[in-house]
C-alpha atoms as an extended CHARMM CRD file, in Angstrom:
* protein
*
        90  EXT
         1         1  MET       CA            -15.3540000000       58.9930000000        6.5060000000  PROA      1               0.0000000000
         2         2  GLN       CA            -12.3120000000       57.1710000000        5.2670000000  PROA      2               0.0000000000
         3         3  PRO       CA             -8.9420000000       57.8460000000        6.9850000000  PROA      3               0.0000000000
         4         4  HSD       CA             -6.3830000000       59.7680000000        4.8300000000  PROA      4               0.0000000000
         5         5  ALA       CA             -3.3920000000       57.6540000000        3.8070000000  PROA      5               0.0000000000
         6         6  ARG       CA              0.0080000000       58.8710000000        5.0170000000  PROA      6               0.0000000000
         7         7  GLY       CA              3.3180000000       58.8200000000        3.3110000000  PROA      7               0.0000000000
         8         8  PHE       CA              4.3870000000       59.4850000000       -0.2720000000  PROA      8               0.0000000000
         9         9  SER       CA              2.7470000000       57.9700000000       -3.2810000000  PROA      9               0.0000000000
        10        10  LEU       CA              4.6580000000       56.0090000000       -5.9690000000  PROA      10              0.0000000000
        11        11  ILE       CA              4.4080000000       58.9660000000       -8.4400000000  PROA      11              0.0000000000
        12        12  GLU       CA              5.9430000000       61.3340000000       -5.8810000000  PROA      12              0.0000000000
        13        13  ARG       CA              8.8530000000       58.8950000000       -5.2700000000  PROA      13              0.0000000000
        14        14  MET       CA              9.4940000000       58.5910000000       -9.0190000000  PROA      14              0.0000000000
        15        15  ILE       CA              9.6500000000       62.3640000000       -9.4900000000  PROA      15              0.0000000000
        16        16  VAL       CA             12.1890000000       62.6390000000       -6.7100000000  PROA      16              0.0000000000
        17        17  VAL       CA             14.3270000000       59.8140000000       -8.1350000000  PROA      17              0.0000000000
        18        18  SER       CA             14.1900000000       61.5070000000      -11.5340000000  PROA      18              0.0000000000
        19        19  ILE       CA             15.2880000000       64.8020000000      -10.1600000000  PROA      19              0.0000000000
        20        20  ILE       CA             18.1880000000       63.2300000000       -8.4110000000  PROA      20              0.0000000000
        21        21  ALA       CA             19.2490000000       61.3480000000      -11.5450000000  PROA      21              0.0000000000
        22        22  ILE       CA             19.1540000000       64.5640000000      -13.5730000000  PROA      22              0.0000000000
        23        23  LEU       CA             21.2200000000       66.4150000000      -10.9480000000  PROA      23              0.0000000000
        24        24  ALA       CA             23.7500000000       63.6470000000      -11.0050000000  PROA      24              0.0000000000
        25        25  LEU       CA             23.9180000000       63.7580000000      -14.8160000000  PROA      25              0.0000000000
        26        26  ILE       CA             24.7180000000       67.5020000000      -14.6260000000  PROA      26              0.0000000000
        27        27  ALA       CA             27.3280000000       67.0740000000      -11.9440000000  PROA      27              0.0000000000
        28        28  MET       CA             29.1690000000       64.1840000000      -13.5440000000  PROA      28              0.0000000000
        29        29  PRO       CA             31.2790000000       66.0420000000      -16.1740000000  PROA      29              0.0000000000
        30        30  SER       CA             32.6880000000       68.5060000000      -13.7110000000  PROA      30              0.0000000000
        31        31  TYR       CA             33.6600000000       65.7230000000      -11.3830000000  PROA      31              0.0000000000
        32        32  GLN       CA             35.3650000000       63.8690000000      -14.2070000000  PROA      32              0.0000000000
        33        33  GLY       CA             37.2420000000       67.0290000000      -15.0970000000  PROA      33              0.0000000000
        34        34  LYS       CA             38.4460000000       67.3340000000      -11.5120000000  PROA      34              0.0000000000
        35        35  ILE       CA             39.7120000000       63.7450000000      -11.5790000000  PROA      35              0.0000000000
        36        36  VAL       CA             41.7380000000       64.3490000000      -14.8230000000  PROA      36              0.0000000000
        37        37  ARG       CA             43.2550000000       67.5970000000      -13.4510000000  PROA      37              0.0000000000
        38        38  TYR       CA             44.2860000000       65.6890000000      -10.2560000000  PROA      38              0.0000000000
        39        39  GLN       CA             45.9340000000       62.9930000000      -12.2920000000  PROA      39              0.0000000000
        40        40  ILE       CA             47.8300000000       65.4980000000      -14.6040000000  PROA      40              0.0000000000
        41        41  ILE       CA             49.0840000000       67.5360000000      -11.4640000000  PROA      41              0.0000000000
        42        42  GLU       CA             50.3480000000       64.2790000000       -9.8280000000  PROA      42              0.0000000000
        43        43  GLY       CA             52.0610000000       63.1180000000      -13.0370000000  PROA      43              0.0000000000
        44        44  ALA       CA             53.7250000000       66.4770000000      -13.4930000000  PROA      44              0.0000000000
        45        45  ALA       CA             54.8750000000       66.5420000000       -9.9110000000  PROA      45              0.0000000000
        46        46  LEU       CA             56.5050000000       63.1070000000      -10.2880000000  PROA      46              0.0000000000
        47        47  ALA       CA             58.0450000000       64.0050000000      -13.6370000000  PROA      47              0.0000000000
        48        48  SER       CA             59.7390000000       66.9410000000      -11.9490000000  PROA      48              0.0000000000
        49        49  ILE       CA             62.1070000000       64.3930000000      -10.1930000000  PROA      49              0.0000000000
        50        50  ALA       CA             63.6890000000       63.6270000000      -13.7670000000  PROA      50              0.0000000000
        51        51  LYS       CA             63.8750000000       67.2660000000      -14.9310000000  PROA      51              0.0000000000
        52        52  ARG       CA             67.0180000000       68.3390000000      -12.9570000000  PROA      52              0.0000000000
        53        53  PRO       CA             69.2460000000       65.3410000000      -13.9430000000  PROA      53              0.0000000000
        54        54  ILE       CA             68.2820000000       65.5710000000      -17.5190000000  PROA      54              0.0000000000
        55        55  ALA       CA             68.8360000000       69.3470000000      -17.5670000000  PROA      55              0.0000000000
        56        56  ALA       CA             72.2760000000       68.7940000000      -16.0510000000  PROA      56              0.0000000000
        57        57  GLN       CA             73.2140000000       66.2320000000      -18.5470000000  PROA      57              0.0000000000
        58        58  TRP       CA             72.1070000000       68.5050000000      -21.4480000000  PROA      58              0.0000000000
        59        59  ALA       CA             74.0790000000       71.4050000000      -19.9300000000  PROA      59              0.0000000000
        60        60  LEU       CA             77.3640000000       69.3480000000      -19.7640000000  PROA      60              0.0000000000
        61        61  SER       CA             77.3120000000       67.4810000000      -22.9770000000  PROA      61              0.0000000000
        62        62  GLN       CA             74.4800000000       68.8370000000      -25.1510000000  PROA      62              0.0000000000
        63        63  ASN       CA             73.2150000000       65.2690000000      -25.4070000000  PROA      63              0.0000000000
        64        64  LEU       CA             70.1360000000       63.7510000000      -23.6790000000  PROA      64              0.0000000000
        65        65  PRO       CA             70.7320000000       60.7700000000      -21.3710000000  PROA      65              0.0000000000
        66        66  ALA       CA             69.9900000000       57.3640000000      -22.9830000000  PROA      66              0.0000000000
        67        67  ASP       CA             68.3220000000       55.8650000000      -19.9700000000  PROA      67              0.0000000000
        68        68  ASN       CA             67.6590000000       56.2880000000      -16.1930000000  PROA      68              0.0000000000
        69        69  ALA       CA             71.2070000000       55.1880000000      -15.2740000000  PROA      69              0.0000000000
        70        70  ALA       CA             72.8750000000       57.6960000000      -17.6490000000  PROA      70              0.0000000000
        71        71  ALA       CA             70.7640000000       60.4820000000      -15.9260000000  PROA      71              0.0000000000
        72        72  GLY       CA             71.5990000000       59.2290000000      -12.4810000000  PROA      72              0.0000000000
        73        73  LEU       CA             68.0920000000       58.2190000000      -11.6770000000  PROA      73              0.0000000000
        74        74  PRO       CA             66.9920000000       54.9240000000      -10.1950000000  PROA      74              0.0000000000
        75        75  VAL       CA             65.3360000000       52.2030000000      -12.2690000000  PROA      75              0.0000000000
        76        76  ALA       CA             61.8630000000       53.0660000000      -13.6160000000  PROA      76              0.0000000000
        77        77  GLU       CA             60.0600000000       50.7720000000      -11.2250000000  PROA      77              0.0000000000
        78        78  ASN       CA             61.4760000000       52.6150000000       -8.1530000000  PROA      78              0.0000000000
        79        79  ILE       CA             59.8700000000       55.9750000000       -9.1920000000  PROA      79              0.0000000000
        80        80  VAL       CA             56.2060000000       55.2460000000       -8.6520000000  PROA      80              0.0000000000
        81        81  SER       CA             53.0720000000       56.8250000000       -7.1740000000  PROA      81              0.0000000000
        82        82  THR       CA             49.4970000000       55.7040000000       -6.8500000000  PROA      82              0.0000000000
        83        83  LEU       CA             48.7470000000       56.5500000000      -10.5000000000  PROA      83              0.0000000000
        84        84  ILE       CA             52.0600000000       56.1160000000      -12.1370000000  PROA      84              0.0000000000
        85        85  THR       CA             53.9180000000       52.8910000000      -12.4980000000  PROA      85              0.0000000000
        86        86  GLY       CA             57.3040000000       54.2780000000      -13.2630000000  PROA      86              0.0000000000
        87        87  ILE       CA             59.3670000000       56.9890000000      -15.0420000000  PROA      87              0.0000000000
        88        88  GLU       CA             61.6940000000       55.7160000000      -17.6570000000  PROA      88              0.0000000000
        89        89  ILE       CA             63.9650000000       57.9380000000      -19.7770000000  PROA      89              0.0000000000
        90        90  ASP       CA             63.9930000000       56.6290000000      -23.3310000000  PROA      90              0.0000000000
């Protein structure tokens, strides 16, 4: 009698890899959505820095500030985060 081979056959390994690939394809869109939401939340939080000075300028003169200096904000390159390179009032 011939001894029985141990381990997984090539077909079984290919089936497992196929199942993992299908699950990854299903999970990918929800993961990308989470990344986009994170980026939007971080951008909105950083933009809130400029909201108060712009609102104060509007309340005083009914005109929007022309640039960061007119709003009392630092230059655009100084207001940064990991995803945003600067906030510039234009």
